[in-house]
C-alpha positions as CSV (number, residue, x, y, z in Angstrom):
1,M,103.7,113.7,119.1
2,A,102.9,112.9,115.5
3,T,105.6,112.3,112.9
4,D,105.5,111.9,109.1
5,L,108.5,109.6,109.1
6,P,107.9,106.1,107.9
7,R,109.1,103.0,109.7
8,I,112.8,102.5,108.9
9,D,113.5,99.0,107.6
10,G,117.3,99.3,107.3
11,Y,120.1,101.6,106.3
12,L,122.0,102.6,103.2
13,E,125.6,103.5,103.8
14,R,126.8,106.8,102.3
15,N,129.8,106.6,100.0
16,S,129.7,102.8,99.9
17,D,128.3,100.1,97.6
18,N,125.1,98.7,99.1
19,L,124.0,95.1,98.7
20,I,120.2,94.8,98.5
21,M,118.9,91.4,99.2
22,Y,115.5,89.7,99.1
23,R,115.5,86.3,100.9
24,G,113.3,83.3,100.4
25,A,111.1,84.2,97.4
26,R,108.3,81.6,97.3
27,D,105.5,80.6,94.9
28,Q,102.4,82.7,95.8
29,L,100.3,79.6,95.9
30,E,102.6,78.2,98.5
31,T,101.4,74.7,98.1
32,D,104.9,73.3,98.8
33,P,107.0,74.9,101.5
34,D,110.1,74.2,99.5
35,D,108.8,75.7,96.3
36,F,111.2,78.7,96.0
37,I,111.4,81.0,93.0
38,V,114.8,80.5,91.5
39,N,114.4,81.7,87.9
40,A,113.0,85.2,88.3
41,A,114.1,88.7,87.4
42,M,115.0,91.1,90.2
43,R,114.6,94.8,89.8
44,V,115.3,97.5,92.3
45,W,114.3,101.2,92.4
46,L,115.4,103.9,94.9
47,Y,113.3,107.0,95.4
48,T,113.4,110.1,97.6
49,R,110.5,110.5,99.9
50,A,109.1,112.9,97.3
51,G,108.9,110.0,94.9
52,V,111.7,111.0,92.6
53,E,114.2,108.4,91.4
54,V,117.6,109.0,93.1
55,P,120.2,110.5,90.6
56,G,123.4,108.7,89.8
57,E,122.1,105.2,88.8
58,T,120.0,103.8,86.0
59,W,116.7,102.6,87.4
60,P,115.5,99.9,87.6
61,L,118.7,98.3,88.7
62,D,118.9,94.6,87.8
63,G,119.7,91.9,90.4
64,A,120.0,88.2,90.2
65,Y,119.2,84.9,91.9
66,M,122.0,83.7,94.2
67,A,122.9,80.2,92.9
68,G,122.2,77.4,95.3
69,S,120.1,79.5,97.7
70,N,116.5,79.1,98.7
71,G,115.0,81.9,96.6
72,D,117.5,84.6,97.6
73,Y,118.2,87.5,95.2
74,A,120.7,90.3,95.3
75,A,121.6,93.6,93.6
76,V,124.3,96.2,94.3
77,I,123.6,99.9,94.4
78,Q,126.9,101.6,93.5
79,D,128.4,104.3,95.6
80,G,128.0,106.9,92.8
81,I,124.4,107.8,93.6
82,D,123.3,111.2,95.0
83,W,123.2,110.2,98.7
84,D,122.3,113.8,99.5
85,A,119.0,113.6,97.7
86,D,117.1,112.8,100.9
87,R,117.8,111.3,104.4
88,I,115.1,108.7,104.0
89,M,114.9,106.7,100.8
90,R,112.1,104.5,99.5
91,L,113.4,101.2,98.2
92,V,111.2,99.1,95.9
93,I,112.3,95.5,95.1
94,E,110.4,93.4,92.5
95,I,110.9,89.7,92.0
96,D,109.1,88.6,88.9
97,G,109.1,85.0,87.7
98,G,105.8,85.1,85.8
99,I,102.2,84.1,86.9
100,N,101.9,83.5,90.6
101,L,105.6,84.1,91.0
102,K,105.8,87.9,91.6
103,R,106.7,89.8,94.7
104,T,106.9,93.6,95.2
105,I,108.4,94.9,98.4
106,T,108.6,98.5,99.6
107,E,110.9,99.4,102.4
108,Y,112.2,102.7,103.8
109,R,116.0,103.0,104.4
110,E,117.8,105.7,106.2
111,V,121.0,107.0,104.7
112,R,123.8,107.3,107.2
């Protein structure tokens, strides 16, 4: 039986703040396994499956490097967003530290 649902990468909790993390951002050239990106900007967007930004937050949401970590970044989506916009949300995370230091990740999260 075919389905149009994407693979679910995690969950977003209704009526709660949600910590969004990206772990281990590395230099795209990856010449040194310990060369983590520690000075980049993190931006987060949350979309309905129809591609509309979820109401209740100003997008993109800024995140930050977690001091002392190996390229870990975090942002918090506040509980005031419209969790009823869709059951499945598309989460886009961008880590941008300049040339060769950019990552864009798209995940699908189920709201529960």
